[in-house]
N, C-alpha and C positions, 0 to 999 in steps of 0.2 A: 684768201686761200689759206694763209697761215693760221687763221682762227679755226678753220675746219680741221686742220691737222692737230691743233692743240686740243680741241674737243674730242677728236678721235683718240688721241693719245691718252687723255684723261679717262675716257670710257674703257679703253683697253687696260689701263692701270687698275681701275676699280675691279674689273673682271678678274684680273690676275690675282690681286690681293684677296678677293672673295674666295676664289678657288683654293688658294694657299691656305686660308683659314679653315675652309671646309675640310681639306685633306688633313690638316693638323688635328682637327677635332676627331676625325675618324681614326687616325693613328693613335691618338691619346686614349680614346675609348677602347680600341683593339688591344693596346698594350696593357691597360688596366684589367681588361677581361682576361688576357692571357696570364697575368700575374695572379689574379684572384682565383682562376680555375685551373691553375697549373698544379704542381706537386703539393702545394699547401691545401688543395681541395681533396687530396687523397684520403684523409680520415673520413670525410663524408662519403666518398666512393666505397671505402671499406665497410662502412656501416650499412650500406645498401647492397653489398656484394657485387659492386661494379668493378671492372678491371681498372687497375691503377696506372698512373703515368709512371713509367720506369725511370729510375734515377739517372740513367745515362741518356735520356731523351731530351730533345729540344723542339722548339716550334719549327715545323717544316714548311708550313704555309699559313698565312694569316690574312683573313678577309674580315669584313665587318660583320658577317653572320656565321663564320665558322673558323675553327683553328684545327690544324692537323699536327699532331705530336708524333714523333717517331725517332728512330735511330738515325744518325747522320749518314749511315751507309745507304746509298740509293739502290743497291742490288742485294738480292737474297743470295747468300753464298754458303748456306748451311742446310743440311738435311735434318738438323735438330728443329723440333717445333718451336716457333717463336711468336711472341706478341708483336705483330708487325707494325701496327699503328693504331692511333685513336683519333677520331674526328669528333670534336665538340661543336654542337650547333647552338646558335644564340638567336634570341629575339630581343633586339635592343641590347642591353647588357645583362640579360637574364639567360642562364643556360636552360635549354629545353630538352636536349637529348645528347647522347654520346653513342658512337658506334666504334666498337673495337674489332679489329681483324687479327686473327691468329692464323699463321701460315705453317704448313708442313710440306716439305718436298721429299719425295722418295728418291732413291738412287736410280730409279727407272724414269720413264717419261711422265709419270703421274705426279700431281701436286694437289693439295687440299687446303681449303680455308674454312674457318668457322667465323662467321660474323655475328656479333652480339650487339643489338641496338636497344639501348635503355632509354625510356621516356621518363623524364622528371615530372612531366605533367600528369601522367597516368600511373606512375610508379610501376611500370611493367617492362618486360624485356622480350625481344623477339630474336630467336636464333635462326641463322640460315647457314646450311652446310653447302659448300661448293667443291666440286671435284672437276679437275680439268687436266688437259695435257699441257706440259710445260711449253712455254713460248707459243701457245695457241689461244686464240680468243675467238669467239666467246667460250665460256665454260661449257663442258659437256653436260654437267648435271648441277642443278641448283635447286634446293628445296628447303622449306621451313622445317625446323625440328623442335621437339619439346625439350623441357629442362633436363629430363632424364637422359635423353640422347646427347645433349650438349655436355652434361656432366661426365658421361662415359667417354666422350672425345677428350675432354680435359684430363681425365684420369689416364687414358691410354697415351696421351701426348706428354704426360708427366708435368702438367701445369696445375698449380695448387688451387685451392678453393677460391682464392681471391683473383684468379685468372692472370697471374703474372709469373714470370720466369726468373728464378735466381735471386729473389729478394725477400728478406725477412720483413714481416709487417708487424712492427711493435705496437701499432695502434689498432690492430684488428680487434673487433668486439669479442 
């Protein structure tokens, strides 16, 4: 009977060590991806007109196929339009797309978002405008918009050409 327990213990130990090594490998890949595609990737974003990672942002969520960057504050407390968050999608350790969400709340019950999804594979961007009532889901209106419409939103929301708020871009082309 002791031999059965010893074999069972060894099998369990091998499984635990294997899982530990697998998790460490995933974390190591995720951390290198977050470092490679964090702020130091902003010059590449600027060259393509993609919204930048803001200097006061950090990683909010990290999985093996995506990273969400944003401000540490979990709540929207301003009626000033803001670059709310960026989600970077990966295939292995290669970036394939980024989605940036800009948020604007009025002093009434209405709120608006503009989502910009850039594909590195096709070098294209899709804009979606979302209008909803605060603290209400799902949104009342959501529709795709063209670049001209998106640029007019950025202009009216006082967000500059590189789609960020309150930051000088010294490496912009």
